[in-house]
N, C-alpha and C positions, 0 to 999 in steps of 0.2 A: 505494499500500500504505500501510497505517497503522504509525507508529513512524518517519517521519522518513523523507529522502528516499533513493532507492535509487543511491548512493554509496557507495564505498570507507568513508566514516565514517559515511554513515548505517548502513549494514550493522553496520559494527563496533559501534557504539553499541543496534542491534538484539539484535546477540549478547550483550551486556555485560550489558542488562536482562534475558534471558532467564537469564542466569547468576547473575544476582542481584549483581553485580559494580557500583555506582552508586557514586557521590561520597562520601566520607567528610561524616558531618555533625557541625559544631563545632570546636574547638580538638584537636588531637592531643597527649596526655599523653607525658611522657618523653623520652629522647635530648638528649645534651648536645651543641650544636655543635662541632666540629671533629673529630669521634671516627670513627674508621675504621667503626664499624656502624653503619647507619640507625637511626632512634628505632625505636622498636617501637611500633608501631601496634595499635591494636582498629580492626577492620573490615579493608576492602578494602587489596590493597597494591598498587604502583603496578608498572607493566608491565616495566619493567627487573627488580623483583625478584621477580615472579613467574615470570618466564623464567628466571633465574638459579636459584632453587629447583626449577624444573621439573628444569633440566639437572643439577642436584646429587643428584637421585633416581634417576635414569636407572641407574646402577651398580647401584644397589640392585635394579632390576626384576629377573623373569627376561625370559631371551631373546626376542625376537619381540615385546617390547611397542614396539618404533618409538622413535625420535629427535624431541625436540620441535624443530619448525622453527624457526630464527633469525628468517627475513622473518615478516613479519604478515599474515595472509590477504589484507589490502587492497592487497597489493603485484600489481605488473603485470608482464609480459614485460621491459618495460625498466627497470622502477625496484623493487628490492627495499626494503623501509619495515618500520623497526626503531620500535615505541612504546618510549618514555624513559618518559614520565611521561603522567597522563591527561591530555587535552585539557581536559575539562569544569573542572579546575581552574585555568585560566586564564582573564583576559578576552579573552574572543571578538574583540573590536576592536583589540586588542594582536597578533595572530598575524601572522607575517611567515615570508618566505621567505628564506633567505642560503647561498648558498655558503659552504663551509669555507675559511675562510682557508689552510689550508694543503694540505686533500685535492682533488685533482683527482678528477670523479665523485662529489661527496658534496655533498648539500643538507641546510639543517637548517630543521625548522619549531621558529619559535621563538615564546613566549608571554612574556606578563609575567603574575605571580601578583597576584590583588586583596592592594589594602593590608589585607585582614582575615586573610589566610593566617596561620595560626597558626606555620609553621615560616619561610617566605622571603619577608615580606611585599613586595611592590613588587619582586622579584627577577625578571630573564630568565632562563629557562632552556630547554632542548631539549626540546620534545615529541615530534618523531621525527626520527630519521637515515633521509635515502632516499639508496641508494647506487644510482649508475647501473650496473646489471649487464654492462654493458659494460667495465667496470673492475673491478669487485668482484664474483667470484664470491660466494654465498652463504656458504661457510666464508672466504674472505678477510674479510668483512666480519664476522662474528662474532670472527674473530680483531685486526681493528682494533678491536672493542668490548671485547673483553676488555683490549686493552691501554691504553684509552683512557677506560673505565667511569667513574672519577672526574672525570674534565673533563666528561665529558658528563652526568653526573647532578648537576653542580654548581651554582653560579649566576655568573649573567655570563660566560657561553663565550667570548663574541666583545669582551669587554673588551681593548683594545690591538691588536686586531686590525685 
């Protein structure tokens, strides 16, 4: 098929292209570092922020409109995936997997931002959280995310680990 390999990431890239959610172009204005609120962005938002916004609007929707799933469509029967950042914002050769330093049943896909990145040049960040479904139900994984979001979206997640 066209548009990349038929893999979970390839299918995800095709879906994002169809939805018009491509990578941001150029520097991103605004946003003081260290604040609780992420910088205001023009253009596409990161996957974790898109999920947060979808979940926040559910209470305002009429009954029967459903519930945004926590695990990504690229999840498997064994692994539940949650995309934190768009993988296209990272240097491909820097991507690596690492076990979470304290949580059994969780693997992190990490990557390093290019030196030209507007907000976090050269920083290592979590791209995707992978939860072992034998350890984490989807509800338990979302609860973990809600308690650990600040760590997961930050920089240098494994420093000192």
